[in-house]
Backbone as JSON Lines, residues from 0, in Angstrom:
{"i":0,"aa":"M","n":[-6.81,23.66,2.18],"ca":[-5.82,22.97,2.41],"c":[-6.08,21.6,2.87]}
{"i":1,"aa":"N","n":[-5.7,20.5,2.22],"ca":[-5.9,18.97,2.45],"c":[-4.6,18.4,3.43]}
{"i":2,"aa":"T","n":[-4.34,19.09,4.55],"ca":[-3.1,18.73,5.33],"c":[-2.83,17.22,5.39]}
{"i":3,"aa":"E","n":[-3.76,16.36,5.48],"ca":[-3.56,14.96,5.68],"c":[-2.68,14.41,4.29]}
{"i":4,"aa":"E","n":[-3.25,15.07,2.91],"ca":[-2.51,14.54,1.7],"c":[-1.47,15.47,1.61]}
{"i":5,"aa":"Y","n":[-1.17,16.63,1.85],"ca":[0.18,17.39,2.05],"c":[1.29,16.79,2.8]}
{"i":6,"aa":"E","n":[0.96,16.73,3.88],"ca":[2.08,16.19,4.9],"c":[2.58,14.5,4.46]}
{"i":7,"aa":"S","n":[1.59,13.67,4.12],"ca":[1.7,12.27,3.89],"c":[2.49,12.32,2.64]}
{"i":8,"aa":"K","n":[2.07,13.32,1.93],"ca":[2.97,13.02,0.4],"c":[4.26,13.61,0.56]}
{"i":9,"aa":"K","n":[4.45,14.54,1.53],"ca":[5.73,14.98,1.83],"c":[6.78,13.85,2.4]}
{"i":10,"aa":"R","n":[6.32,13.07,3.29],"ca":[6.72,11.89,3.98],"c":[7.07,11.02,2.95]}
{"i":11,"aa":"A","n":[6.12,10.83,1.98],"ca":[6.21,9.64,1.15],"c":[7.29,9.94,-0.01]}
{"i":12,"aa":"I","n":[7.69,11.2,-0.23],"ca":[8.99,11.56,-1.3],"c":[9.89,11.25,-0.28]}
{"i":13,"aa":"E","n":[9.92,11.84,1.02],"ca":[11.08,11.81,1.75],"c":[11.44,10.42,2.11]}
{"i":14,"aa":"L","n":[10.6,9.4,2.21],"ca":[10.98,8.02,2.3],"c":[11.58,7.56,1.23]}
{"i":15,"aa":"Y","n":[11.48,7.94,0.18],"ca":[12.26,7.32,-0.87],"c":[13.43,8.08,-1.25]}
{"i":16,"aa":"D","n":[13.6,9.26,-1.2],"ca":[14.72,10.41,-1.44],"c":[15.79,9.95,-0.39]}
{"i":17,"aa":"S","n":[15.41,9.66,0.87],"ca":[16.44,9.5,1.98],"c":[16.85,7.97,2.17]}
{"i":18,"aa":"G","n":[16.4,7.21,1.24],"ca":[16.49,5.71,1.46],"c":[16.15,5.16,2.64]}
{"i":19,"aa":"I","n":[15.12,5.82,3.62],"ca":[14.93,5.16,4.87],"c":[13.97,3.96,4.54]}
{"i":20,"aa":"I","n":[13.02,3.96,3.34],"ca":[12.48,2.86,2.57],"c":[13.41,1.32,2.75]}
{"i":21,"aa":"D","n":[14.59,1.69,2.34],"ca":[15.3,0.43,2.05],"c":[15.8,-0.1,3.59]}
{"i":22,"aa":"Q","n":[15.7,0.51,4.56],"ca":[15.87,0.32,5.7],"c":[14.7,-0.7,6.68]}
{"i":23,"aa":"F","n":[13.51,-0.54,6.14],"ca":[12.41,-1.21,6.73],"c":[12.27,-2.78,6.3]}
{"i":24,"aa":"E","n":[11.47,-3.44,7.29],"ca":[11.57,-4.86,6.76],"c":[10.46,-5.12,5.67]}
{"i":25,"aa":"V","n":[10.63,-5.99,4.97],"ca":[9.95,-6.17,3.72],"c":[9.19,-7.37,3.84]}
{"i":26,"aa":"G","n":[7.61,-6.93,3.74],"ca":[6.74,-8.1,3.51],"c":[6.15,-8.48,4.84]}
{"i":27,"aa":"T","n":[6.43,-7.78,5.88],"ca":[6.01,-8.02,7.2],"c":[4.89,-7.17,7.65]}
{"i":28,"aa":"T","n":[4.14,-7.5,8.53],"ca":[3.14,-6.41,9.27],"c":[4.19,-5.52,10.21]}
{"i":29,"aa":"M","n":[5.27,-5.76,10.61],"ca":[6.23,-4.61,11.28],"c":[6.7,-3.51,10.04]}
{"i":30,"aa":"G","n":[7.03,-4.22,8.73],"ca":[7.27,-3.49,7.69],"c":[6.2,-2.42,7.31]}
{"i":31,"aa":"L","n":[5.01,-2.99,7.19],"ca":[4.03,-2.0,6.74],"c":[3.79,-1.21,8.05]}
{"i":32,"aa":"Q","n":[3.69,-1.5,9.21],"ca":[3.66,-0.33,10.49],"c":[4.99,0.73,10.04]}
{"i":33,"aa":"Q","n":[6.13,0.28,9.74],"ca":[7.15,1.16,9.56],"c":[6.76,2.14,8.57]}
{"i":34,"aa":"I","n":[6.24,1.69,7.47],"ca":[5.79,2.66,6.12],"c":[4.76,3.46,6.68]}
{"i":35,"aa":"H","n":[3.65,3.01,7.27],"ca":[2.64,3.68,8.05],"c":[3.02,4.8,8.73]}
{"i":36,"aa":"Q","n":[3.81,4.39,9.85],"ca":[4.22,5.46,10.81],"c":[4.95,6.48,10.22]}
{"i":37,"aa":"F","n":[5.82,6.11,9.26],"ca":[6.36,7.32,8.43],"c":[5.72,8.05,7.49]}
{"i":38,"aa":"L","n":[4.89,7.69,7.0],"ca":[4.12,8.79,6.07],"c":[3.01,9.34,6.81]}
{"i":39,"aa":"F","n":[2.56,8.82,8.04],"ca":[1.21,9.61,8.69],"c":[1.62,10.1,9.92]}
{"i":40,"aa":"Q","n":[2.81,9.98,10.32],"ca":[3.47,10.71,11.35],"c":[2.95,12.28,11.7]}
{"i":41,"aa":"D","n":[2.75,12.78,10.78],"ca":[2.34,14.2,11.13],"c":[1.06,14.42,11.18]}
{"i":42,"aa":"V","n":[0.19,13.22,10.44],"ca":[-1.09,13.64,10.64],"c":[-2.09,12.74,11.67]}
{"i":43,"aa":"F","n":[-1.62,11.47,11.74],"ca":[-2.36,10.9,12.58],"c":[-1.58,10.64,14.11]}
{"i":44,"aa":"D","n":[-2.26,10.53,15.03],"ca":[-1.48,10.06,16.66],"c":[-1.43,8.4,16.62]}
{"i":45,"aa":"F","n":[-2.36,7.77,15.7],"ca":[-2.13,6.27,15.55],"c":[-1.38,5.84,14.45]}
{"i":46,"aa":"A","n":[-0.4,6.61,13.83],"ca":[0.1,6.33,12.91],"c":[1.29,5.32,12.97]}
{"i":47,"aa":"G","n":[1.06,4.13,12.52],"ca":[2.01,2.84,12.6],"c":[1.43,2.0,13.75]}
{"i":48,"aa":"Q","n":[0.18,2.11,14.23],"ca":[-0.45,1.33,15.42],"c":[-1.29,0.75,14.61]}
{"i":49,"aa":"I","n":[-1.66,-0.84,15.23],"ca":[-2.36,-1.56,14.59],"c":[-3.74,-1.15,15.38]}
{"i":50,"aa":"R","n":[-4.95,-1.32,14.38],"ca":[-6.46,-0.63,14.99],"c":[-6.71,-1.31,16.14]}
{"i":51,"aa":"D","n":[-7.58,-0.71,16.91],"ca":[-8.09,-1.23,17.92],"c":[-9.81,-0.86,17.88]}
{"i":52,"aa":"V","n":[-10.29,-0.53,16.81],"ca":[-11.9,-0.44,16.53],"c":[-12.28,-1.35,15.11]}
{"i":53,"aa":"D","n":[-13.39,-1.93,15.19],"ca":[-13.68,-2.5,14.06],"c":[-14.08,-1.91,12.89]}
{"i":54,"aa":"L","n":[-13.92,-2.01,11.76],"ca":[-13.96,-1.07,10.29],"c":[-14.59,-2.02,9.63]}
{"i":55,"aa":"S","n":[-15.33,-0.96,8.3],"ca":[-16.16,-1.77,7.34],"c":[-16.11,-0.62,6.44]}
{"i":56,"aa":"K","n":[-16.2,-0.81,5.17],"ca":[-16.52,0.14,3.74],"c":[-17.28,-0.46,3.01]}
{"i":57,"aa":"G","n":[-18.66,0.66,3.12],"ca":[-19.66,0.13,2.4],"c":[-20.36,-1.2,3.06]}
{"i":58,"aa":"N","n":[-20.67,-2.39,2.37],"ca":[-21.12,-3.91,3.11],"c":[-19.9,-4.59,3.33]}
{"i":59,"aa":"F","n":[-18.74,-3.91,3.38],"ca":[-17.46,-5.37,3.31],"c":[-17.15,-4.67,5.04]}
{"i":60,"aa":"R","n":[-16.94,-5.83,5.77],"ca":[-16.19,-5.79,6.96],"c":[-15.01,-6.38,7.16]}
{"i":61,"aa":"F","n":[-13.82,-5.47,7.46],"ca":[-12.5,-5.75,7.53],"c":[-12.3,-6.66,8.49]}
{"i":62,"aa":"A","n":[-11.31,-7.29,8.89],"ca":[-10.98,-8.13,9.79],"c":[-11.31,-7.73,11.12]}
{"i":63,"aa":"P","n":[-12.27,-8.31,11.81],"ca":[-12.65,-8.01,13.08],"c":[-11.55,-7.84,14.06]}
{"i":64,"aa":"V","n":[-11.38,-6.59,14.79],"ca":[-10.29,-6.58,16.03],"c":[-9.99,-7.82,17.01]}
{"i":65,"aa":"I","n":[-11.0,-8.56,17.22],"ca":[-10.63,-9.66,18.24],"c":[-9.98,-10.83,17.6]}
{"i":66,"aa":"Y","n":[-9.57,-10.57,15.89],"ca":[-9.2,-11.62,15.6],"c":[-7.85,-11.19,14.76]}
{"i":67,"aa":"L","n":[-7.91,-9.74,14.92],"ca":[-6.68,-8.99,13.85],"c":[-5.3,-9.86,14.29]}
{"i":68,"aa":"N","n":[-4.92,-9.42,15.39],"ca":[-3.4,-9.94,15.63],"c":[-3.16,-11.38,15.18]}
{"i":69,"aa":"D","n":[-4.26,-11.94,15.36],"ca":[-4.0,-13.54,14.76],"c":[-3.87,-13.67,13.63]}
{"i":70,"aa":"T","n":[-4.77,-12.76,12.49],"ca":[-4.78,-12.63,11.02],"c":[-3.5,-12.12,10.47]}
{"i":71,"aa":"L","n":[-2.68,-11.03,11.39],"ca":[-1.78,-10.49,10.72],"c":[-0.29,-11.55,11.19]}
{"i":72,"aa":"R","n":[-0.46,-12.16,11.8],"ca":[0.62,-13.27,12.17],"c":[0.18,-14.25,10.9]}
{"i":73,"aa":"T","n":[-0.77,-14.56,10.95],"ca":[-1.03,-15.46,9.45],"c":[-0.47,-15.23,8.23]}
{"i":74,"aa":"I","n":[-0.78,-13.88,7.86],"ca":[-0.27,-13.1,6.8],"c":[1.11,-13.04,6.75]}
{"i":75,"aa":"D","n":[1.67,-12.81,7.72],"ca":[3.1,-12.9,8.05],"c":[3.86,-14.06,7.66]}
{"i":76,"aa":"N","n":[3.38,-15.08,7.87],"ca":[3.62,-16.31,7.31],"c":[3.42,-16.74,6.16]}
{"i":77,"aa":"L","n":[2.4,-16.32,5.22],"ca":[2.14,-16.39,4.05],"c":[3.6,-16.74,3.31]}
{"i":78,"aa":"P","n":[3.82,-17.43,2.24],"ca":[4.93,-17.48,1.45],"c":[4.67,-16.26,0.29]}
{"i":79,"aa":"A","n":[5.75,-15.48,0.19],"ca":[5.66,-14.38,-0.8],"c":[7.04,-14.76,-1.88]}
{"i":80,"aa":"D","n":[6.97,-15.67,-2.52],"ca":[8.16,-16.07,-3.41],"c":[7.8,-16.02,-4.82]}
{"i":81,"aa":"T","n":[6.46,-16.12,-5.17],"ca":[6.11,-15.94,-6.63],"c":[4.96,-14.85,-6.68]}
{"i":82,"aa":"Y","n":[4.77,-14.35,-7.94],"ca":[4.13,-13.45,-8.19],"c":[2.53,-13.48,-7.61]}
{"i":83,"aa":"D","n":[2.06,-14.51,-8.03],"ca":[0.64,-15.17,-7.55],"c":[0.54,-15.06,-5.65]}
{"i":84,"aa":"E","n":[1.97,-15.76,-5.05],"ca":[1.63,-15.59,-3.76],"c":[1.93,-14.22,-3.4]}
{"i":85,"aa":"I","n":[2.96,-13.2,-3.54],"ca":[2.84,-11.95,-3.44],"c":[1.42,-11.16,-3.38]}
{"i":86,"aa":"I","n":[0.75,-11.3,-4.79],"ca":[-0.73,-10.52,-4.62],"c":[-1.38,-11.26,-4.0]}
{"i":87,"aa":"K","n":[-1.33,-12.69,-3.26],"ca":[-2.25,-13.15,-2.47],"c":[-2.32,-12.41,-1.17]}
{"i":88,"aa":"K","n":[-0.73,-12.28,-0.64],"ca":[-0.31,-11.89,0.69],"c":[-1.27,-10.31,0.7]}
{"i":89,"aa":"Y","n":[-0.72,-9.53,-0.35],"ca":[-1.28,-8.2,-0.61],"c":[-2.93,-8.21,-0.47]}
{"i":90,"aa":"V","n":[-3.81,-9.19,-1.04],"ca":[-5.16,-9.29,-1.05],"c":[-5.29,-9.07,0.55]}
{"i":91,"aa":"E","n":[-4.97,-10.84,0.96],"ca":[-4.97,-10.67,2.69],"c":[-4.59,-9.54,3.67]}
{"i":92,"aa":"M","n":[-3.57,-8.77,3.31],"ca":[-3.32,-7.5,4.17],"c":[-4.35,-6.61,4.01]}
{"i":93,"aa":"N","n":[-5.13,-6.45,2.57],"ca":[-6.19,-5.28,2.49],"c":[-7.49,-5.77,3.22]}
{"i":94,"aa":"V","n":[-7.72,-7.05,3.0],"ca":[-8.71,-7.48,4.12],"c":[-8.68,-7.38,5.53]}
{"i":95,"aa":"A","n":[-7.24,-7.76,5.76],"ca":[-6.9,-7.46,7.41],"c":[-7.08,-5.66,7.82]}
{"i":96,"aa":"H","n":[-6.78,-4.93,6.8],"ca":[-6.76,-3.56,6.95],"c":[-6.49,-2.91,8.73]}
{"i":97,"aa":"P","n":[-5.02,-3.2,8.97],"ca":[-4.56,-3.47,10.04],"c":[-4.5,-1.75,10.59]}
{"i":98,"aa":"F","n":[-4.85,-0.48,9.87],"ca":[-4.59,0.39,10.42],"c":[-6.07,1.41,10.24]}
{"i":99,"aa":"R","n":[-6.51,2.49,11.24],"ca":[-7.78,3.06,11.15],"c":[-8.09,4.02,9.78]}
{"i":100,"aa":"E","n":[-6.88,4.46,9.33],"ca":[-7.15,5.22,8.09],"c":[-5.24,4.78,7.39]}
{"i":101,"aa":"G","n":[-5.49,5.28,6.08],"ca":[-4.37,5.04,5.3],"c":[-3.69,3.46,4.82]}
{"i":102,"aa":"N","n":[-4.67,2.6,4.74],"ca":[-4.05,1.3,4.72],"c":[-3.63,1.55,3.35]}
{"i":103,"aa":"G","n":[-4.44,1.8,2.09],"ca":[-4.26,1.47,0.95],"c":[-2.73,2.22,0.57]}
{"i":104,"aa":"R","n":[-2.7,3.5,0.86],"ca":[-1.63,4.09,0.15],"c":[-0.42,3.5,1.2]}
{"i":105,"aa":"A","n":[-0.36,3.06,2.22],"ca":[0.84,2.28,2.91],"c":[1.02,0.97,2.28]}
{"i":106,"aa":"T","n":[-0.05,0.28,2.11],"ca":[0.17,-1.19,1.55],"c":[0.65,-1.21,0.3]}
{"i":107,"aa":"R","n":[0.15,-0.16,-0.67],"ca":[0.89,0.08,-2.22],"c":[2.12,0.0,-1.94]}
{"i":108,"aa":"I","n":[2.64,0.72,-1.1],"ca":[4.12,0.86,-1.1],"c":[4.81,-0.52,-0.6]}
{"i":109,"aa":"W","n":[4.03,-1.01,0.33],"ca":[4.58,-2.45,1.09],"c":[4.62,-3.16,-0.27]}
{"i":110,"aa":"L","n":[3.62,-3.44,-1.03],"ca":[3.39,-4.37,-2.08],"c":[4.67,-4.22,-3.05]}
{"i":111,"aa":"D","n":[4.9,-2.89,-3.31],"ca":[5.87,-2.85,-4.17],"c":[7.62,-3.22,-3.75]}
{"i":112,"aa":"Q","n":[7.51,-2.8,-2.41],"ca":[8.87,-3.51,-1.56],"c":[8.8,-4.98,-1.81]}
{"i":113,"aa":"I","n":[7.6,-5.66,-1.79],"ca":[7.79,-7.22,-1.68],"c":[8.36,-7.67,-3.45]}
{"i":114,"aa":"L","n":[7.61,-6.82,-4.29],"ca":[7.77,-7.32,-5.61],"c":[9.33,-6.83,-5.96]}
{"i":115,"aa":"K","n":[9.62,-5.73,-5.65],"ca":[11.27,-5.43,-5.71],"c":[12.18,-6.32,-5.29]}
{"i":116,"aa":"R","n":[11.91,-6.62,-3.66],"ca":[13.27,-7.74,-3.57],"c":[12.93,-9.21,-4.0]}
{"i":117,"aa":"K","n":[11.48,-9.7,-4.18],"ca":[11.26,-11.14,-4.58],"c":[11.53,-11.28,-6.19]}
{"i":118,"aa":"L","n":[11.03,-10.24,-6.73],"ca":[11.0,-10.32,-8.43],"c":[11.58,-9.37,-9.2]}
{"i":119,"aa":"G","n":[12.34,-8.41,-8.6],"ca":[13.04,-7.42,-9.3],"c":[12.01,-6.32,-9.98]}
{"i":120,"aa":"K","n":[10.72,-6.47,-9.83],"ca":[9.86,-5.36,-10.31],"c":[8.92,-4.71,-9.34]}
{"i":121,"aa":"C","n":[8.4,-3.72,-9.81],"ca":[7.28,-3.01,-8.94],"c":[6.11,-2.57,-9.86]}
{"i":122,"aa":"V","n":[4.92,-2.29,-9.2],"ca":[3.99,-1.69,-10.08],"c":[4.31,-0.31,-10.61]}
{"i":123,"aa":"D","n":[3.81,-0.34,-12.0],"ca":[3.75,1.57,-12.35],"c":[2.39,1.73,-12.36]}
{"i":124,"aa":"W","n":[1.99,2.35,-11.1],"ca":[0.56,2.5,-10.6],"c":[0.01,3.52,-11.57]}
{"i":125,"aa":"S","n":[0.56,4.25,-12.44],"ca":[0.36,5.08,-13.5],"c":[-0.68,4.4,-14.56]}
{"i":126,"aa":"K","n":[-0.38,2.86,-14.43],"ca":[-0.87,2.32,-15.91],"c":[-2.04,1.48,-15.27]}
{"i":127,"aa":"V","n":[-2.33,1.94,-14.22],"ca":[-3.55,1.15,-13.24],"c":[-4.67,1.93,-12.98]}
{"i":128,"aa":"E","n":[-5.59,1.87,-13.82],"ca":[-6.78,3.01,-13.66],"c":[-7.58,2.9,-12.52]}
{"i":129,"aa":"K","n":[-8.08,3.77,-12.01],"ca":[-8.57,3.68,-10.61],"c":[-9.82,2.87,-10.24]}
{"i":130,"aa":"A","n":[-10.84,3.04,-11.14],"ca":[-12.15,2.54,-11.61],"c":[-11.68,0.56,-11.58]}
{"i":131,"aa":"S","n":[-10.71,0.76,-12.21],"ca":[-10.47,-0.94,-12.58],"c":[-9.64,-1.39,-11.36]}
{"i":132,"aa":"Y","n":[-9.02,-0.87,-10.81],"ca":[-8.2,-1.15,-9.66],"c":[-9.3,-1.55,-8.36]}
{"i":133,"aa":"L","n":[-10.06,-0.42,-8.0],"ca":[-11.04,-0.26,-6.7],"c":[-11.77,-1.37,-7.1]}
{"i":134,"aa":"S","n":[-12.45,-1.59,-8.33],"ca":[-13.33,-2.76,-8.53],"c":[-12.58,-4.39,-8.41]}
{"i":135,"aa":"A","n":[-11.59,-4.17,-9.13],"ca":[-10.67,-5.5,-8.7],"c":[-10.64,-5.94,-7.44]}
{"i":136,"aa":"M","n":[-9.87,-4.78,-6.36],"ca":[-9.73,-5.12,-5.2],"c":[-10.98,-5.28,-4.27]}
{"i":137,"aa":"E","n":[-11.99,-4.74,-4.9],"ca":[-13.44,-5.1,-3.84],"c":[-13.32,-6.77,-4.4]}
{"i":138,"aa":"R","n":[-13.33,-6.96,-5.4],"ca":[-13.99,-8.53,-5.68],"c":[-12.48,-9.48,-5.25]}
{"i":139,"aa":"S","n":[-11.55,-8.92,-4.69],"ca":[-10.04,-9.88,-4.79],"c":[-10.38,-10.58,-3.83]}
{"i":140,"aa":"P","n":[-11.09,-10.44,-2.52],"ca":[-11.32,-11.74,-1.3],"c":[-11.94,-12.66,-1.69]}
{"i":141,"aa":"V","n":[-12.89,-12.54,-2.77],"ca":[-13.12,-13.99,-3.27],"c":[-12.67,-14.19,-4.41]}
{"i":142,"aa":"N","n":[-12.14,-13.57,-5.32],"ca":[-11.27,-13.74,-6.47],"c":[-10.3,-13.31,-6.73]}
{"i":143,"aa":"D","n":[-9.05,-13.63,-6.81],"ca":[-7.82,-12.29,-6.83],"c":[-7.47,-12.45,-8.38]}
{"i":144,"aa":"L","n":[-7.96,-12.9,-9.29],"ca":[-7.55,-13.32,-10.59],"c":[-7.74,-11.67,-11.34]}
{"i":145,"aa":"E","n":[-8.56,-11.07,-11.27],"ca":[-8.76,-9.61,-11.8],"c":[-7.73,-8.9,-11.35]}
{"i":146,"aa":"I","n":[-7.32,-8.69,-10.0],"ca":[-6.23,-7.97,-9.48],"c":[-4.61,-8.37,-10.17]}
{"i":147,"aa":"K","n":[-4.77,-9.73,-9.8],"ca":[-3.44,-10.36,-10.45],"c":[-3.12,-9.6,-11.86]}
{"i":148,"aa":"T","n":[-4.0,-10.3,-12.8],"ca":[-4.19,-9.7,-14.2],"c":[-3.81,-8.29,-14.2]}
{"i":149,"aa":"L","n":[-4.47,-7.34,-13.52],"ca":[-4.36,-5.93,-13.54],"c":[-2.95,-5.35,-13.31]}
{"i":150,"aa":"L","n":[-2.83,-5.97,-12.11],"ca":[-1.18,-5.54,-11.7],"c":[-0.29,-6.11,-12.4]}
{"i":151,"aa":"A","n":[-0.21,-7.24,-12.94],"ca":[0.62,-7.82,-13.98],"c":[0.63,-6.94,-15.11]}
{"i":152,"aa":"D","n":[-0.11,-6.7,-15.73],"ca":[-0.03,-5.88,-16.89],"c":[0.79,-4.57,-16.46]}
{"i":153,"aa":"A","n":[0.73,-3.99,-15.02],"ca":[1.6,-2.5,-15.09],"c":[2.79,-2.75,-14.44]}
{"i":154,"aa":"L","n":[3.43,-4.05,-14.53],"ca":[4.49,-4.5,-14.01],"c":[5.68,-3.82,-14.56]}
{"i":155,"aa":"T","n":[6.74,-3.27,-13.83],"ca":[7.79,-2.84,-14.67],"c":[9.12,-3.19,-13.89]}
{"i":156,"aa":"S","n":[10.31,-3.48,-14.92],"ca":[11.46,-3.77,-14.15],"c":[12.18,-2.33,-13.72]}
{"i":157,"aa":"D","n":[11.83,-1.05,-13.79],"ca":[12.49,-0.1,-13.56],"c":[12.31,0.49,-12.15]}
{"i":158,"aa":"V","n":[12.68,-0.48,-11.19],"ca":[12.43,-0.36,-9.67],"c":[13.24,0.73,-9.13]}
{"i":159,"aa":"A","n":[14.43,1.37,-9.84],"ca":[15.31,2.26,-9.16],"c":[14.71,3.86,-9.42]}
{"i":160,"aa":"S","n":[13.66,3.68,-10.5],"ca":[13.27,4.95,-11.03],"c":[12.56,5.93,-10.15]}
{"i":161,"aa":"R","n":[13.26,7.11,-9.57],"ca":[12.29,8.13,-8.95],"c":[11.02,8.17,-9.62]}
{"i":162,"aa":"E","n":[11.1,8.66,-10.69],"ca":[9.85,8.75,-11.92],"c":[8.75,7.89,-11.65]}
{"i":163,"aa":"V","n":[8.87,6.52,-11.39],"ca":[8.13,5.42,-11.59],"c":[7.43,5.37,-9.94]}
{"i":164,"aa":"Y","n":[8.55,5.87,-9.22],"ca":[7.68,5.9,-7.52],"c":[7.07,7.42,-7.33]}
{"i":165,"aa":"M","n":[7.4,8.22,-8.02],"ca":[6.31,9.55,-7.9],"c":[5.05,9.31,-8.58]}
{"i":166,"aa":"K","n":[4.95,8.71,-9.69],"ca":[3.95,8.44,-10.06],"c":[3.08,7.43,-9.65]}
{"i":167,"aa":"G","n":[3.97,6.58,-8.68],"ca":[2.99,5.41,-8.01],"c":[2.09,6.23,-6.93]}
{"i":168,"aa":"I","n":[3.0,7.1,-6.34],"ca":[2.71,8.06,-4.98],"c":[1.25,8.95,-5.43]}
{"i":169,"aa":"Q","n":[1.34,9.52,-6.56],"ca":[0.4,10.25,-7.22],"c":[-0.73,9.44,-7.26]}
{"i":170,"aa":"S","n":[-0.88,8.24,-8.17],"ca":[-1.74,7.28,-8.36],"c":[-2.55,6.84,-7.34]}
{"i":171,"aa":"S","n":[-1.77,6.53,-6.41],"ca":[-2.02,5.8,-4.87],"c":[-3.12,6.91,-4.29]}
{"i":172,"aa":"Y","n":[-2.71,8.2,-4.24],"ca":[-3.52,9.3,-3.37],"c":[-4.59,9.42,-4.41]}
{"i":173,"aa":"D","n":[-4.5,9.48,-5.75],"ca":[-5.59,9.39,-6.63],"c":[-6.85,8.69,-6.44]}
{"i":174,"aa":"Y","n":[-6.51,7.27,-6.05],"ca":[-7.3,6.34,-5.83],"c":[-8.12,6.61,-4.54]}
{"i":175,"aa":"E","n":[-7.58,7.45,-3.4],"ca":[-8.05,7.72,-2.37],"c":[-8.93,9.18,-2.54]}
{"i":176,"aa":"D","n":[-9.32,9.57,-4.01],"ca":[-9.81,11.01,-3.84],"c":[-9.13,12.23,-3.42]}
{"i":177,"aa":"Q","n":[-7.54,12.21,-3.47],"ca":[-6.58,12.89,-2.72],"c":[-5.77,13.16,-4.04]}
{"i":178,"aa":"S","n":[-5.97,14.53,-4.62],"ca":[-5.29,14.86,-5.61],"c":[-5.13,16.35,-5.83]}
{"i":179,"aa":"E","n":[-5.22,17.29,-4.47],"ca":[-5.17,18.53,-4.74],"c":[-3.75,18.84,-4.73]}
{"i":180,"aa":"Y","n":[-2.68,17.98,-4.46],"ca":[-1.26,18.28,-4.75],"c":[-0.4,17.3,-5.43]}
{"i":181,"aa":"D","n":[0.24,17.65,-6.7],"ca":[0.89,16.89,-7.62],"c":[2.14,16.7,-6.99]}
{"i":182,"aa":"V","n":[2.61,15.58,-6.74],"ca":[4.06,15.3,-6.41],"c":[4.98,15.78,-7.2]}
{"i":183,"aa":"H","n":[4.68,15.75,-8.62],"ca":[5.98,16.19,-9.73],"c":[5.96,18.02,-9.48]}
{"i":184,"aa":"K","n":[5.32,18.26,-8.99],"ca":[5.28,19.97,-8.99],"c":[5.67,20.29,-7.65]}
{"i":185,"aa":"L","n":[5.21,19.57,-6.52],"ca":[5.43,20.43,-5.2],"c":[6.69,19.91,-4.56]}
{"i":186,"aa":"F","n":[6.86,18.7,-5.03],"ca":[8.03,18.1,-4.11],"c":[9.25,17.54,-4.6]}
{"i":187,"aa":"K","n":[9.84,18.3,-5.59],"ca":[10.99,18.02,-6.35],"c":[12.48,17.83,-5.59]}
């Protein structure tokens, strides 16, 4: 049993069904911390806490701890009124990678909250193929056109749909190779 996947997926459903997500700040580091803390409260003792260790993935090094708080303040101050600005903010938050684990899953929910608030849209993540997404995100710090195009093609105005949210959670976990539990079957 993958406890991390099971418990955090259960919390992701609760986050939506309870309406708690609507009480969180939108587009800020604090809002992202609120999402992360809620999702991973049963799994990580560092849920919602900004990391205090340096991280890398493959050959890519995320924002060094020594600069992380300044980086997060800068990201908080980035404009997020247009689609391009919102995706730039999302890319920058991914580069910052503020948590030791669970960044992608929390940040995709965070992105959708910004898109909903500012544009009345969200990403239908089930339309974003895993390999294309991961490849575009890997290249996004150098050029974000690919991720902008990929996500733009998956935007929907169906922001209040529980089904769109559930497909998003399932896809988000699939991107992280966590697909033992199907949210549509386990958490109705």
